[in-house]
C-alpha positions as CSV (number, residue, x, y, z in Angstrom):
1,M,-26.7,-199.8,63.3
2,K,-25.8,-203.4,63.0
3,K,-22.0,-205.2,61.3
4,N,-21.6,-208.4,59.1
5,P,-20.0,-210.6,61.5
6,V,-18.4,-212.1,58.3
7,I,-15.6,-209.3,57.7
8,P,-13.5,-210.4,60.6
9,Y,-12.8,-213.7,60.3
10,A,-12.3,-213.3,56.1
11,L,-9.7,-211.1,57.4
12,I,-8.2,-213.4,59.6
13,A,-8.4,-215.5,56.2
14,V,-6.5,-213.2,54.0
15,L,-3.8,-212.7,56.2
16,G,-3.3,-216.8,56.8
17,I,-2.6,-216.8,53.1
18,L,-0.7,-214.6,52.8
19,T,1.3,-215.6,56.0
20,I,2.0,-219.5,54.0
21,I,2.8,-217.2,50.5
22,V,5.3,-215.8,53.0
23,L,6.4,-218.5,54.4
24,S,6.6,-220.3,51.7
25,M,9.3,-218.0,50.1
26,V,11.4,-218.1,52.5
27,G,10.8,-221.8,52.9
28,L,12.3,-221.5,49.1
29,N,15.5,-220.1,49.8
30,Q,16.0,-222.4,52.2
31,Q,16.1,-225.6,50.1
32,E,17.1,-224.6,47.6
33,K,20.8,-223.9,49.8
34,I,20.9,-226.7,51.6
35,E,21.0,-228.6,48.2
36,M,23.9,-226.5,47.1
37,A,25.4,-227.6,51.0
38,G,24.6,-230.8,50.3
39,E,26.4,-231.4,46.6
40,G,29.6,-229.4,48.0
41,G,28.8,-225.8,47.5
42,G,27.8,-224.7,50.3
43,E,29.2,-223.4,53.6
44,S,31.9,-226.2,55.6
45,Q,31.4,-227.5,58.2
46,E,33.9,-227.6,60.6
47,V,35.4,-230.7,61.6
48,N,35.7,-231.1,65.5
49,T,38.5,-232.3,66.4
50,D,38.6,-232.9,70.3
51,P,38.1,-236.8,70.7
52,E,36.7,-236.2,74.5
53,Q,33.9,-234.1,73.1
54,I,33.3,-236.8,69.9
55,S,32.8,-239.2,72.7
56,Q,29.9,-237.3,73.9
57,N,27.9,-239.0,71.0
58,C,29.2,-243.0,72.7
59,T,28.6,-242.2,76.2
60,V,24.0,-243.1,75.9
61,C,25.7,-246.8,75.2
62,H,28.9,-246.4,76.5
63,G,28.5,-245.3,79.8
64,A,29.6,-241.2,81.2
65,D,33.6,-242.7,81.2
66,L,33.2,-245.6,78.6
67,A,33.6,-247.7,81.1
68,G,30.5,-249.4,80.1
69,G,26.8,-249.6,80.2
70,T,24.2,-251.5,77.4
71,G,27.7,-251.4,75.1
72,P,30.9,-253.0,76.0
73,N,33.5,-251.7,78.3
74,L,35.6,-249.2,75.8
75,Q,38.4,-248.1,78.7
76,N,40.6,-250.2,77.2
77,I,39.4,-250.8,74.0
78,G,43.2,-250.2,72.0
79,S,44.4,-253.5,73.6
80,K,42.1,-255.5,72.0
81,Y,41.6,-253.2,68.0
82,D,44.1,-250.8,66.6
83,A,42.6,-247.5,64.6
84,D,41.9,-248.9,61.5
85,Q,39.9,-251.3,63.1
86,I,38.1,-249.3,65.7
87,L,37.3,-246.6,62.0
88,N,35.6,-250.1,60.9
89,I,33.2,-250.6,63.9
90,I,32.5,-247.3,64.1
91,Q,32.5,-246.3,60.7
92,N,29.7,-250.1,59.9
93,G,29.0,-250.8,63.7
94,I,29.0,-254.6,64.3
95,E,26.1,-256.8,62.7
96,G,23.6,-258.1,65.4
97,T,24.4,-255.7,68.4
98,S,23.0,-252.2,69.0
99,M,26.7,-251.1,68.1
100,P,24.3,-248.9,64.9
101,P,27.1,-247.1,61.6
102,G,27.9,-244.0,61.3
103,V,26.9,-242.3,64.8
104,V,30.1,-239.8,64.3
105,K,31.2,-239.5,60.5
106,G,34.0,-238.4,58.7
107,E,36.9,-236.6,59.6
108,E,36.0,-236.6,63.2
109,A,35.5,-240.8,62.9
110,E,39.0,-240.8,62.0
111,V,39.7,-238.8,65.3
112,L,38.0,-240.4,67.6
113,A,38.9,-244.0,66.2
114,E,42.5,-242.8,67.5
115,W,42.1,-241.9,70.3
116,L,40.0,-244.7,70.9
117,A,43.2,-246.9,70.2
118,E,45.4,-245.1,72.9
119,K,43.2,-246.9,75.7
120,K,45.3,-249.5,76.4
């Protein structure tokens, strides 16, 4: 008795198509949740209030202890800028330098700016 070699391939194809359909339906449901969250209707994201933890975003350029690297030393930045100026730099970056805008956003940026302003 000779088996038809097309049947296993057809079975795999049908299972693959069904899997794609199921994953698409799950993805559509998640897309709606993401869109709602973007409009402010989703779950609220917890704000980190630990400035040392927030500053981990800065260590790539400013060094692990903020002593400088490709970016300037921030250990005494509070003697040069006040909290509002630091917040402006965090939010808008510095044109013509490697300081990008928006690395830290929202309330976390405010917490970080206040903390850095205390470093004198």
